[in-house]
PDB file with SEQRES, HELIX, SHEET and CRYST1 records, atoms N, CA, C and O in Angstrom:
SEQRES   1 A   59  MET ASP MET SER ILE ALA ALA LEU SER VAL ASP MET SER          
SEQRES   2 A   59  MET ALA ARG THR GLN GLN GLU LEU GLY VAL SER VAL LEU          
SEQRES   3 A   59  LYS MET ALA MET GLU THR ASP THR ALA GLY VAL GLU GLU          
SEQRES   4 A   59  VAL LEU GLN SER VAL GLU SER LEU ASP PRO ALA LEU GLY          
SEQRES   5 A   59  ASN ASN ILE ASP ILE LYS ALA                                  
HELIX    1 AA1 ILE A    5  GLU A   45  1                                  41    
CRYST1    1.000    1.000    1.000  90.00  90.00  90.00 P 1           1          
ATOM      1  N   MET A   1     -26.016 -17.629 -32.826  1.00  0.00           N  
ATOM      2  CA  MET A   1     -25.463 -16.653 -31.920  1.00  0.00           C  
ATOM      3  C   MET A   1     -25.344 -15.285 -32.547  1.00  0.00           C  
ATOM      4  O   MET A   1     -24.255 -14.732 -32.700  1.00  0.00           O  
ATOM      5  N   ASP A   2     -26.469 -14.771 -32.895  1.00  0.00           N  
ATOM      6  CA  ASP A   2     -26.651 -13.475 -33.655  1.00  0.00           C  
ATOM      7  C   ASP A   2     -26.927 -12.444 -32.655  1.00  0.00           C  
ATOM      8  O   ASP A   2     -28.019 -12.385 -32.090  1.00  0.00           O  
ATOM      9  N   MET A   3     -25.892 -11.565 -32.402  1.00  0.00           N  
ATOM     10  CA  MET A   3     -26.191 -10.492 -31.416  1.00  0.00           C  
ATOM     11  C   MET A   3     -26.265  -9.163 -32.184  1.00  0.00           C  
ATOM     12  O   MET A   3     -25.547  -8.893 -33.147  1.00  0.00           O  
ATOM     13  N   SER A   4     -27.176  -8.387 -31.676  1.00  0.00           N  
ATOM     14  CA  SER A   4     -27.361  -7.126 -32.279  1.00  0.00           C  
ATOM     15  C   SER A   4     -26.287  -6.084 -31.825  1.00  0.00           C  
ATOM     16  O   SER A   4     -25.589  -6.291 -30.832  1.00  0.00           O  
ATOM     17  N   ILE A   5     -26.186  -5.000 -32.559  1.00  0.00           N  
ATOM     18  CA  ILE A   5     -25.285  -3.938 -32.164  1.00  0.00           C  
ATOM     19  C   ILE A   5     -25.540  -3.355 -30.788  1.00  0.00           C  
ATOM     20  O   ILE A   5     -24.641  -3.043 -30.007  1.00  0.00           O  
ATOM     21  N   ALA A   6     -26.921  -3.226 -30.540  1.00  0.00           N  
ATOM     22  CA  ALA A   6     -27.288  -2.704 -29.206  1.00  0.00           C  
ATOM     23  C   ALA A   6     -26.929  -3.600 -28.124  1.00  0.00           C  
ATOM     24  O   ALA A   6     -26.531  -3.110 -27.067  1.00  0.00           O  
ATOM     25  N   ALA A   7     -27.030  -4.952 -28.276  1.00  0.00           N  
ATOM     26  CA  ALA A   7     -26.716  -5.854 -27.281  1.00  0.00           C  
ATOM     27  C   ALA A   7     -25.157  -5.921 -26.969  1.00  0.00           C  
ATOM     28  O   ALA A   7     -24.713  -6.111 -25.837  1.00  0.00           O  
ATOM     29  N   LEU A   8     -24.376  -5.742 -28.116  1.00  0.00           N  
ATOM     30  CA  LEU A   8     -22.930  -5.649 -28.029  1.00  0.00           C  
ATOM     31  C   LEU A   8     -22.533  -4.421 -27.205  1.00  0.00           C  
ATOM     32  O   LEU A   8     -21.690  -4.484 -26.310  1.00  0.00           O  
ATOM     33  N   SER A   9     -23.164  -3.328 -27.540  1.00  0.00           N  
ATOM     34  CA  SER A   9     -22.914  -2.083 -26.913  1.00  0.00           C  
ATOM     35  C   SER A   9     -23.154  -2.156 -25.386  1.00  0.00           C  
ATOM     36  O   SER A   9     -22.328  -1.690 -24.602  1.00  0.00           O  
ATOM     37  N   VAL A  10     -24.278  -2.737 -24.985  1.00  0.00           N  
ATOM     38  CA  VAL A  10     -24.610  -2.933 -23.597  1.00  0.00           C  
ATOM     39  C   VAL A  10     -23.581  -3.789 -22.890  1.00  0.00           C  
ATOM     40  O   VAL A  10     -23.140  -3.480 -21.783  1.00  0.00           O  
ATOM     41  N   ASP A  11     -23.196  -4.900 -23.572  1.00  0.00           N  
ATOM     42  CA  ASP A  11     -22.133  -5.831 -22.961  1.00  0.00           C  
ATOM     43  C   ASP A  11     -20.839  -5.039 -22.774  1.00  0.00           C  
ATOM     44  O   ASP A  11     -20.207  -5.159 -21.724  1.00  0.00           O  
ATOM     45  N   MET A  12     -20.451  -4.288 -23.689  1.00  0.00           N  
ATOM     46  CA  MET A  12     -19.154  -3.547 -23.681  1.00  0.00           C  
ATOM     47  C   MET A  12     -19.287  -2.494 -22.526  1.00  0.00           C  
ATOM     48  O   MET A  12     -18.353  -2.311 -21.745  1.00  0.00           O  
ATOM     49  N   SER A  13     -20.401  -1.846 -22.440  1.00  0.00           N  
ATOM     50  CA  SER A  13     -20.544  -0.851 -21.399  1.00  0.00           C  
ATOM     51  C   SER A  13     -20.499  -1.520 -19.989  1.00  0.00           C  
ATOM     52  O   SER A  13     -19.854  -1.006 -19.075  1.00  0.00           O  
ATOM     53  N   MET A  14     -21.162  -2.617 -19.845  1.00  0.00           N  
ATOM     54  CA  MET A  14     -21.103  -3.333 -18.616  1.00  0.00           C  
ATOM     55  C   MET A  14     -19.648  -3.781 -18.245  1.00  0.00           C  
ATOM     56  O   MET A  14     -19.183  -3.668 -17.111  1.00  0.00           O  
ATOM     57  N   ALA A  15     -19.016  -4.271 -19.260  1.00  0.00           N  
ATOM     58  CA  ALA A  15     -17.543  -4.746 -18.966  1.00  0.00           C  
ATOM     59  C   ALA A  15     -16.714  -3.553 -18.557  1.00  0.00           C  
ATOM     60  O   ALA A  15     -15.891  -3.682 -17.652  1.00  0.00           O  
ATOM     61  N   ARG A  16     -16.885  -2.395 -19.174  1.00  0.00           N  
ATOM     62  CA  ARG A  16     -16.121  -1.205 -18.851  1.00  0.00           C  
ATOM     63  C   ARG A  16     -16.457  -0.749 -17.475  1.00  0.00           C  
ATOM     64  O   ARG A  16     -15.560  -0.307 -16.757  1.00  0.00           O  
ATOM     65  N   THR A  17     -17.747  -0.830 -17.035  1.00  0.00           N  
ATOM     66  CA  THR A  17     -18.155  -0.466 -15.730  1.00  0.00           C  
ATOM     67  C   THR A  17     -17.478  -1.386 -14.691  1.00  0.00           C  
ATOM     68  O   THR A  17     -16.963  -0.933 -13.669  1.00  0.00           O  
ATOM     69  N   GLN A  18     -17.501  -2.630 -14.983  1.00  0.00           N  
ATOM     70  CA  GLN A  18     -16.957  -3.640 -14.086  1.00  0.00           C  
ATOM     71  C   GLN A  18     -15.445  -3.428 -13.902  1.00  0.00           C  
ATOM     72  O   GLN A  18     -14.916  -3.615 -12.806  1.00  0.00           O  
ATOM     73  N   GLN A  19     -14.764  -3.039 -14.973  1.00  0.00           N  
ATOM     74  CA  GLN A  19     -13.352  -2.790 -14.894  1.00  0.00           C  
ATOM     75  C   GLN A  19     -13.065  -1.522 -14.141  1.00  0.00           C  
ATOM     76  O   GLN A  19     -12.092  -1.475 -13.388  1.00  0.00           O  
ATOM     77  N   GLU A  20     -13.846  -0.514 -14.300  1.00  0.00           N  
ATOM     78  CA  GLU A  20     -13.666   0.789 -13.539  1.00  0.00           C  
ATOM     79  C   GLU A  20     -13.890   0.516 -12.092  1.00  0.00           C  
ATOM     80  O   GLU A  20     -13.194   1.092 -11.256  1.00  0.00           O  
ATOM     81  N   LEU A  21     -14.844  -0.351 -11.737  1.00  0.00           N  
ATOM     82  CA  LEU A  21     -15.155  -0.607 -10.317  1.00  0.00           C  
ATOM     83  C   LEU A  21     -13.956  -1.392  -9.697  1.00  0.00           C  
ATOM     84  O   LEU A  21     -13.567  -1.150  -8.555  1.00  0.00           O  
ATOM     85  N   GLY A  22     -13.397  -2.322 -10.480  1.00  0.00           N  
ATOM     86  CA  GLY A  22     -12.239  -3.102  -9.997  1.00  0.00           C  
ATOM     87  C   GLY A  22     -11.043  -2.219  -9.754  1.00  0.00           C  
ATOM     88  O   GLY A  22     -10.323  -2.385  -8.769  1.00  0.00           O  
ATOM     89  N   VAL A  23     -10.837  -1.303 -10.631  1.00  0.00           N  
ATOM     90  CA  VAL A  23      -9.685  -0.338 -10.501  1.00  0.00           C  
ATOM     91  C   VAL A  23      -9.860   0.537  -9.276  1.00  0.00           C  
ATOM     92  O   VAL A  23      -8.913   0.824  -8.545  1.00  0.00           O  
ATOM     93  N   SER A  24     -11.148   0.966  -9.069  1.00  0.00           N  
ATOM     94  CA  SER A  24     -11.477   1.794  -7.919  1.00  0.00           C  
ATOM     95  C   SER A  24     -11.224   1.107  -6.596  1.00  0.00           C  
ATOM     96  O   SER A  24     -10.675   1.696  -5.665  1.00  0.00           O  
ATOM     97  N   VAL A  25     -11.643  -0.176  -6.525  1.00  0.00           N  
ATOM     98  CA  VAL A  25     -11.447  -0.958  -5.349  1.00  0.00           C  
ATOM     99  C   VAL A  25      -9.982  -1.194  -5.082  1.00  0.00           C  
ATOM    100  O   VAL A  25      -9.564  -1.119  -3.926  1.00  0.00           O  
ATOM    101  N   LEU A  26      -9.161  -1.483  -6.114  1.00  0.00           N  
ATOM    102  CA  LEU A  26      -7.780  -1.632  -6.016  1.00  0.00           C  
ATOM    103  C   LEU A  26      -7.110  -0.348  -5.500  1.00  0.00           C  
ATOM    104  O   LEU A  26      -6.228  -0.422  -4.645  1.00  0.00           O  
ATOM    105  N   LYS A  27      -7.505   0.792  -5.994  1.00  0.00           N  
ATOM    106  CA  LYS A  27      -6.955   2.071  -5.510  1.00  0.00           C  
ATOM    107  C   LYS A  27      -7.227   2.279  -4.050  1.00  0.00           C  
ATOM    108  O   LYS A  27      -6.345   2.725  -3.316  1.00  0.00           O  
ATOM    109  N   MET A  28      -8.433   1.967  -3.605  1.00  0.00           N  
ATOM    110  CA  MET A  28      -8.774   2.072  -2.207  1.00  0.00           C  
ATOM    111  C   MET A  28      -7.931   1.168  -1.331  1.00  0.00           C  
ATOM    112  O   MET A  28      -7.489   1.569  -0.254  1.00  0.00           O  
ATOM    113  N   ALA A  29      -7.704  -0.080  -1.804  1.00  0.00           N  
ATOM    114  CA  ALA A  29      -6.854  -1.003  -1.069  1.00  0.00           C  
ATOM    115  C   ALA A  29      -5.447  -0.505  -0.972  1.00  0.00           C  
ATOM    116  O   ALA A  29      -4.808  -0.635   0.072  1.00  0.00           O  
ATOM    117  N   MET A  30      -4.962   0.054  -2.022  1.00  0.00           N  
ATOM    118  CA  MET A  30      -3.547   0.528  -2.034  1.00  0.00           C  
ATOM    119  C   MET A  30      -3.395   1.729  -1.066  1.00  0.00           C  
ATOM    120  O   MET A  30      -2.405   1.835  -0.341  1.00  0.00           O  
ATOM    121  N   GLU A  31      -4.390   2.612  -1.076  1.00  0.00           N  
ATOM    122  CA  GLU A  31      -4.350   3.706  -0.147  1.00  0.00           C  
ATOM    123  C   GLU A  31      -4.443   3.296   1.310  1.00  0.00           C  
ATOM    124  O   GLU A  31      -3.817   3.903   2.179  1.00  0.00           O  
ATOM    125  N   THR A  32      -5.229   2.260   1.570  1.00  0.00           N  
ATOM    126  CA  THR A  32      -5.338   1.722   2.873  1.00  0.00           C  
ATOM    127  C   THR A  32      -3.965   1.116   3.320  1.00  0.00           C  
ATOM    128  O   THR A  32      -3.526   1.338   4.448  1.00  0.00           O  
ATOM    129  N   ASP A  33      -3.344   0.396   2.468  1.00  0.00           N  
ATOM    130  CA  ASP A  33      -2.031  -0.249   2.681  1.00  0.00           C  
ATOM    131  C   ASP A  33      -0.993   0.843   2.979  1.00  0.00           C  
ATOM    132  O   ASP A  33      -0.185   0.703   3.898  1.00  0.00           O  
ATOM    133  N   THR A  34      -1.022   1.946   2.182  1.00  0.00           N  
ATOM    134  CA  THR A  34      -0.073   2.976   2.329  1.00  0.00           C  
ATOM    135  C   THR A  34      -0.240   3.688   3.684  1.00  0.00           C  
ATOM    136  O   THR A  34       0.745   4.028   4.339  1.00  0.00           O  
ATOM    137  N   ALA A  35      -1.485   3.907   4.088  1.00  0.00           N  
ATOM    138  CA  ALA A  35      -1.736   4.519   5.367  1.00  0.00           C  
ATOM    139  C   ALA A  35      -1.247   3.603   6.540  1.00  0.00           C  
ATOM    140  O   ALA A  35      -0.747   4.080   7.559  1.00  0.00           O  
ATOM    141  N   GLY A  36      -1.409   2.350   6.351  1.00  0.00           N  
ATOM    142  CA  GLY A  36      -0.986   1.387   7.386  1.00  0.00           C  
ATOM    143  C   GLY A  36       0.525   1.384   7.503  1.00  0.00           C  
ATOM    144  O   GLY A  36       1.066   1.357   8.608  1.00  0.00           O  
ATOM    145  N   VAL A  37       1.209   1.412   6.367  1.00  0.00           N  
ATOM    146  CA  VAL A  37       2.681   1.372   6.388  1.00  0.00           C  
ATOM    147  C   VAL A  37       3.207   2.679   7.001  1.00  0.00           C  
ATOM    148  O   VAL A  37       4.206   2.642   7.720  1.00  0.00           O  
ATOM    149  N   GLU A  38       2.563   3.844   6.738  1.00  0.00           N  
ATOM    150  CA  GLU A  38       3.018   5.052   7.266  1.00  0.00           C  
ATOM    151  C   GLU A  38       2.836   5.002   8.765  1.00  0.00           C  
ATOM    152  O   GLU A  38       3.720   5.479   9.476  1.00  0.00           O  
ATOM    153  N   GLU A  39       1.788   4.476   9.286  1.00  0.00           N  
ATOM    154  CA  GLU A  39       1.492   4.419  10.709  1.00  0.00           C  
ATOM    155  C   GLU A  39       2.633   3.546  11.348  1.00  0.00           C  
ATOM    156  O   GLU A  39       3.242   3.960  12.334  1.00  0.00           O  
ATOM    157  N   VAL A  40       2.903   2.369  10.789  1.00  0.00           N  
ATOM    158  CA  VAL A  40       3.952   1.544  11.340  1.00  0.00           C  
ATOM    159  C   VAL A  40       5.261   2.256  11.313  1.00  0.00           C  
ATOM    160  O   VAL A  40       5.972   2.188  12.316  1.00  0.00           O  
ATOM    161  N   LEU A  41       5.643   2.911  10.301  1.00  0.00           N  
ATOM    162  CA  LEU A  41       6.920   3.643  10.291  1.00  0.00           C  
ATOM    163  C   LEU A  41       6.963   4.749  11.333  1.00  0.00           C  
ATOM    164  O   LEU A  41       8.011   4.959  11.944  1.00  0.00           O  
ATOM    165  N   GLN A  42       5.912   5.434  11.552  1.00  0.00           N  
ATOM    166  CA  GLN A  42       5.885   6.409  12.605  1.00  0.00           C  
ATOM    167  C   GLN A  42       6.050   5.837  13.970  1.00  0.00           C  
ATOM    168  O   GLN A  42       6.722   6.427  14.815  1.00  0.00           O  
ATOM    169  N   SER A  43       5.443   4.682  14.215  1.00  0.00           N  
ATOM    170  CA  SER A  43       5.576   4.054  15.518  1.00  0.00           C  
ATOM    171  C   SER A  43       7.057   3.519  15.696  1.00  0.00           C  
ATOM    172  O   SER A  43       7.581   3.575  16.809  1.00  0.00           O  
ATOM    173  N   VAL A  44       7.686   3.037  14.679  1.00  0.00           N  
ATOM    174  CA  VAL A  44       9.051   2.565  14.756  1.00  0.00           C  
ATOM    175  C   VAL A  44       9.950   3.711  14.967  1.00  0.00           C  
ATOM    176  O   VAL A  44      10.921   3.577  15.712  1.00  0.00           O  
ATOM    177  N   GLU A  45       9.710   4.824  14.375  1.00  0.00           N  
ATOM    178  CA  GLU A  45      10.637   5.998  14.601  1.00  0.00           C  
ATOM    179  C   GLU A  45      10.518   6.485  16.056  1.00  0.00           C  
ATOM    180  O   GLU A  45      11.436   7.157  16.527  1.00  0.00           O  
ATOM    181  N   SER A  46       9.508   6.201  16.743  1.00  0.00           N  
ATOM    182  CA  SER A  46       9.368   6.713  18.112  1.00  0.00           C  
ATOM    183  C   SER A  46      10.077   5.833  19.170  1.00  0.00           C  
ATOM    184  O   SER A  46      10.200   6.162  20.350  1.00  0.00           O  
ATOM    185  N   LEU A  47      10.537   4.666  18.618  1.00  0.00           N  
ATOM    186  CA  LEU A  47      11.181   3.714  19.618  1.00  0.00           C  
ATOM    187  C   LEU A  47      12.577   4.259  20.063  1.00  0.00           C  
ATOM    188  O   LEU A  47      13.171   5.085  19.370  1.00  0.00           O  
ATOM    189  N   ASP A  48      13.064   3.802  21.180  1.00  0.00           N  
ATOM    190  CA  ASP A  48      14.391   4.207  21.652  1.00  0.00           C  
ATOM    191  C   ASP A  48      15.470   3.625  20.690  1.00  0.00           C  
ATOM    192  O   ASP A  48      15.475   2.431  20.389  1.00  0.00           O  
ATOM    193  N   PRO A  49      16.350   4.486  20.239  1.00  0.00           N  
ATOM    194  CA  PRO A  49      17.306   3.988  19.204  1.00  0.00           C  
ATOM    195  C   PRO A  49      18.367   3.082  19.878  1.00  0.00           C  
ATOM    196  O   PRO A  49      19.108   2.404  19.166  1.00  0.00           O  
ATOM    197  N   ALA A  50      18.461   3.049  21.203  1.00  0.00           N  
ATOM    198  CA  ALA A  50      19.441   2.229  21.924  1.00  0.00           C  
ATOM    199  C   ALA A  50      18.812   0.840  22.188  1.00  0.00           C  
ATOM    200  O   ALA A  50      19.514  -0.069  22.631  1.00  0.00           O  
ATOM    201  N   LEU A  51      17.570   0.675  21.937  1.00  0.00           N  
ATOM    202  CA  LEU A  51      16.849  -0.540  22.183  1.00  0.00           C  
ATOM    203  C   LEU A  51      17.430  -1.717  21.455  1.00  0.00           C  
ATOM    204  O   LEU A  51      17.511  -1.689  20.227  1.00  0.00           O  
ATOM    205  N   GLY A  52      17.854  -2.788  22.179  1.00  0.00           N  
ATOM    206  CA  GLY A  52      18.417  -3.942  21.457  1.00  0.00           C  
ATOM    207  C   GLY A  52      19.858  -3.971  21.355  1.00  0.00           C  
ATOM    208  O   GLY A  52      20.425  -4.972  20.916  1.00  0.00           O  
ATOM    209  N   ASN A  53      20.563  -2.827  21.772  1.00  0.00           N  
ATOM    210  CA  ASN A  53      22.034  -2.775  21.676  1.00  0.00           C  
ATOM    211  C   ASN A  53      22.708  -3.601  22.690  1.00  0.00           C  
ATOM    212  O   ASN A  53      23.798  -4.101  22.410  1.00  0.00           O  
ATOM    213  N   ASN A  54      22.158  -3.795  23.861  1.00  0.00           N  
ATOM    214  CA  ASN A  54      22.732  -4.592  24.941  1.00  0.00           C  
ATOM    215  C   ASN A  54      21.912  -5.848  25.244  1.00  0.00           C  
ATOM    216  O   ASN A  54      20.681  -5.813  25.233  1.00  0.00           O  
ATOM    217  N   ILE A  55      22.597  -6.941  25.510  1.00  0.00           N  
ATOM    218  CA  ILE A  55      21.935  -8.173  25.849  1.00  0.00           C  
ATOM    219  C   ILE A  55      22.419  -8.616  27.212  1.00  0.00           C  
ATOM    220  O   ILE A  55      23.622  -8.718  27.450  1.00  0.00           O  
ATOM    221  N   ASP A  56      21.501  -8.873  28.088  1.00  0.00           N  
ATOM    222  CA  ASP A  56      21.842  -9.378  29.429  1.00  0.00           C  
ATOM    223  C   ASP A  56      21.895 -10.938  29.321  1.00  0.00           C  
ATOM    224  O   ASP A  56      20.870 -11.602  29.163  1.00  0.00           O  
ATOM    225  N   ILE A  57      23.133 -11.484  29.413  1.00  0.00           N  
ATOM    226  CA  ILE A  57      23.242 -12.935  29.228  1.00  0.00           C  
ATOM    227  C   ILE A  57      23.395 -13.709  30.603  1.00  0.00           C  
ATOM    228  O   ILE A  57      23.696 -14.902  30.639  1.00  0.00           O  
ATOM    229  N   LYS A  58      23.184 -13.003  31.638  1.00  0.00           N  
ATOM    230  CA  LYS A  58      23.257 -13.696  33.023  1.00  0.00           C  
ATOM    231  C   LYS A  58      21.933 -14.389  33.211  1.00  0.00           C  
ATOM    232  O   LYS A  58      20.860 -13.838  32.965  1.00  0.00           O  
ATOM    233  N   ALA A  59      22.058 -15.667  33.674  1.00  0.00           N  
ATOM    234  CA  ALA A  59      20.822 -16.447  33.929  1.00  0.00           C  
ATOM    235  C   ALA A  59      20.605 -16.535  35.388  1.00  0.00           C  
ATOM    236  O   ALA A  59      19.630 -17.141  35.832  1.00  0.00           O  
TER     237      ALA A  59                                                      
END                                                                             
């Protein structure tokens, strides 16, 4: 299992590239989640604040 310096360098470069790609995908996922949460919060803020305060128990 004798690897040359050039082969080790290529392997390290590929590993670094894969790691950078993984981090980029994770950042995109986090940004998407953040945007989704902000949208839900905005929709909740627009609800009537009195909603759910009274319950009609007549059947």
